C-alpha positions, -999 to 999 in steps of 0.1 A, spaced: -346 -106 6 -358 -73 12 -389 -80 -2 -396 -110 16 -384 -91 57 -410 -62 43 -438 -58 65 -471 -46 54 -465 -14 77 -430 -10 55 -406 -22 80 -379 -47 77 -379 -80 101 -344 -81 118 -341 -118 114 -354 -142 87 -388 -157 94 -392 -137 125 -415 -104 128 -390 -83 154 -380 -52 136 -355 -22 146 -361 8 138 -324 21 129 -321 -10 105 -356 -5 84 -344 32 78 -313 22 71 -324 -2 50 -340 22 27 -311 45 31 -294 18 5 -323 13 -18 -319 51 -22 -285 52 -27 -291 27 -52 -318 44 -70 -291 73 -69 -265 48 -88 -285 40 -116 -295 4 -98 -332 -9 -107 -349 -9 -73 -384 -20 -73 -404 7 -66 -433 -10 -49 -405 -20 -24 -394 18 -21 -431 31 -18 -440 2 8 -408 15 31 -415 52 23 -446 46 42 -428 32 74 -405 62 71 -434 89 71 -449 71 103 -411 77 120 -411 113 108 -445 122 121 -444 110 153 -434 118 191 -403 95 200 -403 86 236 -364 89 236 -332 107 221 -325 69 206 -363 73 189 -357 110 173 -328 95 159 -345 74 139 -373 102 131 -347 126 120 -330 98 95 -365 92 83 -375 127 79 -342 132 60 -347 105 37 -379 115 26 -367 150 19 -339 132 -4 -368 120 -22 -387 154 -29 -411 155 0 -416 187 18 -423 176 56 -417 212 74 -445 207 97 -424 175 111 -394 189 112 -407 220 131 -420 194 156 -392 177 157 -367 206 159 -388 215 189 -387 184 209 -349 185 205 -344 217 218 -368 214 251 -362 175 256 -324 168 249 -308 205 245 -274 197 257 -273 155 244 -284 169 208 -258 196 201 -236 170 189 -258 141 178 -266 126 147 -301 134 147 -295 169 150 -275 165 116 -301 147 100 -326 175 109 -307 201 92 -296 184 65 -337 179 57 -343 215 65 -315 227 41 -332 204 13 -365 220 19 -347 252 13 -347 268 48 -312 276 45 -307 302 76 -323 275 100 -300 248 84 -274 269 88 -278 277 123 -288 242 134 -260 229 116 -234 252 134 -243 239 167 -228 205 158 -198 198 181 -178 175 158 -154 168 191 -156 153 222 -182 125 236 -214 119 214 -247 103 230 -247 67 212 -270 36 209 -266 2 197 -261 15 162 -243 44 168 -209 44 178 -181 70 177 -171 59 139 -203 56 126 -214 88 136 -180 107 123 -187 90 95 -226 101 92 -213 136 102 -189 136 73 -214 123 48 -240 150 56 -212 179 59 -200 173 19 -235 165 5 -249 199 21 -230 214 38 -195 215 20 -182 249 36 -182 234 71 -157 210 58 -131 234 56 -136 238 94 -132 203 103 -119 201 135 -80 186 135 -73 152 134 -108 146 123 -104 127 87 -70 114 106 -91 95 131 -112 80 105 -84 64 89 -68 51 122 -97 31 127 -96 13 97 -58 7 103 -64 -9 136 -91 -29 124 -115 -7 145 -143 -10 126 -174 -32 117 -199 -37 89 -221 0 98 -194 17 109 -175 8 76 -204 11 49 -211 47 66 -170 55 65 -174 47 30 -201 67 19 -185 91 39 -152 94 21 -168 90 -13 -193 124 -5 -158 144 7 -140 130 -23 -167 143 -46 -162 176 -32 -124 180 -29 -115 166 -57 -126 196 -79 -109 218 -53 -78 201 -56 -78 200 -95 -42 220 -106 -36 227 -71 -12 198 -61 27 200 -69 50 177 -58 86 179 -58 119 162 -53 142 174 -29 179 155 -48 215 154 -27 228 192 -37 194 206 -25 177 213 -59 139 207 -62 129 189 -92 91 195 -99 72 161 -109 41 162 -130 12 148 -118 -16 140 -139 -55 149 -133 -81 128 -116 -88 118 -78 -58 103 -67 -28 109 -94 1 91 -93 37 98 -100 73 80 -97 104 98 -83 139 86 -89 162 70 -67 184 106 -62 159 119 -43 168 126 -8 136 142 4 95 147 -11 81 178 -9 36 186 -11 22 217 -19 -17 217 -15 -30 252 -28 -65 240 -22 -86 247 11 -94 213 19 -68 185 30 -51 167 6 -32 135 17 1 114 7 9 83 4 45 68 -4 54 34 -15 88 19 -21 96 -13 -31 129 -38 -39 154 -51 -14 178 -35 6 212 -25 -11 232 -39 20 217 -70 35 221 -72 75 253 -89 88 238 -107 119 207 -122 121 174 -103 133 159 -109 168 129 -90 183 111 -112 206 102 -137 181 131 -161 166 128 -182 138 150 -215 136 148 -243 112 163 -279 108 167 -302 75 164 -336 92 164 -372 71 140 -401 75 157 -413 107 152 -376 122 189 -366 119 200 -333 109 217 -332 72 234 -300 54 225 -315 20 197 -329 0 199 -356 -30 172 -352 -57 146 -380 -48 151 -384 -8 122 -378 15 134 -351 41 119 -332 70 119 -296 76 112 -286 111 102 -247 123 
């Protein structure tokens, strides 16, 4: 499908049979291919090379808007991920962001992509200083492709990959905000995909740090604590007894850990009264004449009315 949509300049058509392209979509398609390559998938080299030609065009151009510069920074980052050195392009992009969009770019994903590219080019001091300017809270500039959830996920993704030490300083509620958007179905395909990338990158940093540093204890009725063994792995799972009055979790790692408690079964004492909370469920059994019945004989055709 991507091959069928690729134009001679390397960009990808937004719709089949159309020549319309969207800069972000074309760069994102290249990102998908790059992630696939790094995960051992077979990606046609010519398809990747052609798309990289378009990335080079974006990385070198002078954008007219901040949205343009986001695409340029994204393209520059993906090229440096593949080993290209684009120091001159990075310097010019940084100068444009600081001179034209000094205030808006502080929390913008363009700055994060540029800082990550500079990190890959071993410009560590400049990369650290630039990434430190990014504000992870408050409102950020948005465009058609970058809502708050997508931008949060991209920032977490880049932090985990290139600035993992900064994960310890995430604003309170940053991770919870990502999860809350998922639980209330406040996402679309792009923000869901970037969030998966971000959580995957975060887990690769957090899991080694948490190894052997997570503890789980159950507190029984007499107040005594009983340690529960947690197996190794990213999602250790342990059963607690029916005698547990409380559970206590301890995290000796520097990054936050998250817990989930699942219980199943039936209430020991069923409720005595019918539950009525804004919605009531009524059911009647009717015979073939539409009259209510209290018993059914095998072979009879009856109606259940809800």
